[in-house]
N, C-alpha and C positions, 0 to 999 in steps of 0.2 A: 408405494408411499408417495403421497403428493406433497410437494414442497413449494412454498411461495417465497420468492426472493424479492425484497424491496430495497432498492439501492440506486444511487444516481447513475453508476456505471456497473452493471451486474454481469457482464459477459463472462468473466473468468469464473465466477461462482456458479452461474447457470450452466455453463458448459461442463464444468467439473461434476456437477450434480447429475447432469444428463449422462455423462460417461459412466457414472456409478450405477446407472439403471433406474433412477428416480423419475417420476413424472414431475416436470418442473414448470412452474408459472413464474412470470417476471413482471414486476412493476419497475420501470426504468425510465430515466430521463433521456438518455441518448438513443436508445433503440438501435444499437449497432446491428449491421446486417448479420454478423455471425452469432450474436446473441439471439436474434429472432430465429435463426436457423436451428439453434440448440433447444430453445424453449418450446414446450408443447403449446403454450399460449403466452402472449406477451402484450402488455399495454404500456403506453407512454404517458407520462405526466409532466406537466410544466410547473408553473408557480401556483399550484393549487393549495388551498388551505388543508389542514390536517384532516378535516372531515371528509374532504374529497378523496384522500388516500384510502380511508376506510371504505368508502363507497366503491372505489375501483377494486380494492382487494376482495370485497364481497361478490364482485361480478365473476370471480373464478369458482365460486361455490366453496364447499368445505375442503379444507386442506389438513394434512396431518402435522405439519410443522411450518414455522415462519422463520426466515433468516433476515435480519435487519442490518442494512449497511450504515456507514457513517452518516450522522445527521438524522437518522430515523430510529435511533435506539429508544426513544421515549414513547414510541407507539405501543399500544397495548393490544396484544393478541394472545390467544391460547397457544400453548406449545411452542414458545419462542426458543429457538436454538441459538442463543447469544449468552454472553456473560451477563450477570445481573447488572441492572442499571447502576446501582450503587458502586459496583466494582469499576464499571466503565468510567463513571464520573471521577472516581478517585485516581485511577491511573492516567487519565487524560489531563489532569491538572499538573502541568509541568513544574509549577512552583512547589506544590505539595510533595510531588514524587521526588524532587531533589532532596528534600529533608528526609524523606523515607529511605532513600538510597544511602544517605549518610549514616542513618541509624542501623542499616543493614551491613555496613562496611563494604559497600559496592562503590567502586570509583565512579565519580560523576562530576561534571563541571560545576563550579560554584555558580549559583543561580540566585538572583534577587529581583524584586520589583524594580521598575525603572527608577523610582525615586531614591533607591538605595544602591544604584548600580556603580557609582563613581569609585567606590572602594574596591571593586573587582579588578581594576586595571584594564588596559586596552591592548588589542582589539576585543570587542564584545559582539556576541551573536545576539541580535534582537529578533525575537520570535513571538508569535501569539501564545498566550498562556495555555490554550487548548487548540487542537486541530492538527492536521497532518499534511504531508505532501511537500513542505518546504517552500511553497509558492510565495509566502509573505515574509520569509526569513531575510534578514539583511545584516550588514556589518556596520558597527559604529567604531571608528578608529580613534576618535578623540572626543573631548568634552563638547566641542561645537556640534559634532554630528549627533552625539547623544542628546543634546538639547533639542535638536530638530525632531527626534523621535518623541521626546517628552512633551513637545508642544502639539503633537497630533491629537485629533479628536478621539482616536482609539487608544491613546496611551495607557489607559487603565486596563486594556486587554493584553498588553505586551509585557514581556519579561526580558531581562538581560542575563546572558549566560557567558561564562568564560569561554573564549573561543579555543577549540581543540583542533589541532591539525593532525591529519592522518587519513587512513583509508576507511570510508564509511562501510559498515557491514551490518548484518543482522542474523538473528537466530529465529528459525521457525519452529514452533513447538505445538504439541497437542496436550491439553490438560483435561483432567476430570474434575478439578476443584481440589482434590486431595492428592493427586499424583500428576506427574507431567513427564513428557519425553521430548527431547529435541530431535526433530526429524531432518533438519538441514541447517547448514551455515551458508550464508549468501553474501556476496559482495554487492554493495549498492552503487549504482551510477547516479551521482548527484551533480547537477549543474554542468553537464558535459557540453562544452561549447558547440560541437557540431550537431547537437540535438536540440539545444535551447539557448536563449539569451538570458534566462533567469539563473542567477548564480547558484541557487540552492534548490532548484526544482528537482523532484524525483524523476529520473530518466530511465529507470529499469534496474535489472539485477543480473548477476552471473552466479550460477550455482554449479558446483560447490565453491565455497570460499576456502582456499587452502592457506592455513595460518598456523604459526607456532603457538598461538594462544587459544586454540580450539577448546582445550580443557576449561580455561577460565570462562569462555563464552557460554559453554554448556552449563557450568556450575552456577554462574550468575543468573542465567535464564531460568534454570530449574528453581533456584532460590526465590526468584521473583514470582514465578508461577505459583509456588506453594504459599508464599506470603499473602498474595492477593486472592488465592483460590480461583485462578484462571481456568476457564472451561472452554473446550473446543479449540479451534485454531487461533493462535496468537503469535505476535512477533515482538522481539526485543531488539531495538536498534543500538548499535555500538559504533565507536570510532577506535580503530586499531592505531595506536601511537607507537613511537619507538620504544616506549617503556612498558607497554602493555595495553590492556583493553579498558575502555571507558564506556560505561553505559550512558545512553542518551535519553531514550524514552521507550515506552511500552505501547504497542498497538493491540488493543484487546478485541481483535476482529480479524476477518480475512485480510490478508496482506497482498500487495502487488506482486510478491514473489511467488505466488501460487503457480504461475506458468512455468517458471524455471525449475521450481522444486519438483513438479510433476514430470517434466521432461527429463530431468537429470536422474531422479530416483525411481520413476515408474509408479510411485504411489498415487493414490487418488485422495487428495486432501479433503474433499467434501465428505467422502465416505468415512474417513477417519474422524472428521468433525462430528458427524452424526453419531458414530459409535461411542465417542467420548462421553456423550450425555447419557449413555447407558452404562458407563463405568469402564469401557474398554479403551485400551491404548494400543496404537500400532507398534510393531517392531521396526526400528529405523532400518532403512535399506541403504546399502552402499551405493554411491553415485555410479551410474553406468556410463555417464558422459558429462561433459560440461554443457550447460545450457545458458544462453544469453538472451536477454530481452532489452530492446531499446525503444524508447518512446520519443517520437519526433514531434516537436512543438512548432507551431507556425510562427514565422518571424514577420509575417504580414498577413493581411486578410486573405484567406484561402477558400475558394469555392470548390466543392467536390463535383466537378463536371463529369461528363460521361467518360472522357479519356482517362482521367485520374481514377475514377471509380472502377473502370475495367481493369486497370493495372493493379489496383489494390485487391480486387476479387481474384485475379490471377494468382497473386502472391498468397492470398488466403487459401486457395484451393491446393497449393503446394505445401501448405503448413508453415509459411514464412511470415505471415501477417495475421494479426488479430485486431479486434476493436475497429472494425471496418465501418466508417460512417456511411449513412444513406446518401445516394446521389442527390445533389441539390443542397446538401447541408453547407453551412458557412462557418468556418473557424476564424475567430478573431485573433489578432496578434497575441502570442504567448499562451494560446490554448493548444492542448494536445491534438494532433491530427490523427495518428494511428500508431500501432505498436508492431514491432518486428521481432522475429525469433530466429535463433541460430543454435545449432548444436555441433559438437566436435570433440575430438580427443584431448584438446587443450583449451585453456581459457581464451587464448588468442584466436584460435580457429573459430570458436563459437561466437565470440564478439565480432570477429571479422565478417562472418556470415550475416549476422543480424545487422551489422553496420552497412554492409553492401546494399541490402534492400532499402534501408532507411535513406541512404544517400541517393539512390535512384529516384525515390519519391521526392526528396528534397530538391533535386534538380528541376523536377517538373513544377513544384510549387513556387520556385523562385524565378520562373520564366514567364 
């Protein structure tokens, strides 16, 4: 079976598909070294028009299925293995989904457009109405700070949300549209100071997430999947508070947690994704270990010189680093540099291992 993946950063999807035994082609922006190593064929694209994407896709010849990443969901191909575009647009709208969650009796932060935000109380989370990754999320602590957001040119694209304190976490699920199964619960690393300067940037995961609220996470995630008819691999983000679980948003696509889910459970998420479109669901597997993923962001301009590249490739070859940029690439401040992995018998051991490799690269980028 020939698979074409079109995604800005496709490494995790491409490598999972390759491990599952598929022939994999990739259209990708970053062209990371390990993605190219996994793919049977890969081509890079820049800021090309949509017609250019179709032309590049055609250069691979006929394929059996196409997987579209964030930002490319509106492309039209035969045999797309994604949620329906109408579903993606519905769950990506954070204002609409807030109302939907309330109607489903799923705990969710109060959410309003900026011009109706004052009644929510402070502090407020200000975020794009659609999009993921947390890169543009920020806090408004009072009316003056809220006014600054309201005066921005992109104010119409922003929403205000009740700020919820707690542990960020997520559920990874596989759905057929009519049925769904949660395959893992994951802790999320958000705005970790030793990995990024951005307060709410996604910095990785730890799988499994051990919580006394696992039943609620599984129940809410399954309820959401069936309500929207989610197909393939999807994620639901939560915050664990002192009083319970609060749903935050839905990711109707491959998630960043794929690395830790596969390392922890031994599952192949891409294979489960493909089988779900045939009506099949996997049996959840008990975690065999804890797996951690840490994403290191640049705090200054970083050039991937030969010394740095050699170190990253060494870590890649021992299974401790992924998303390896090409030699000569330049990362601007607050852009991700690379990703590190660790496993162990406890959360602390796995995170410590991933953190050890991240810090060794951080030292190099700061000198």
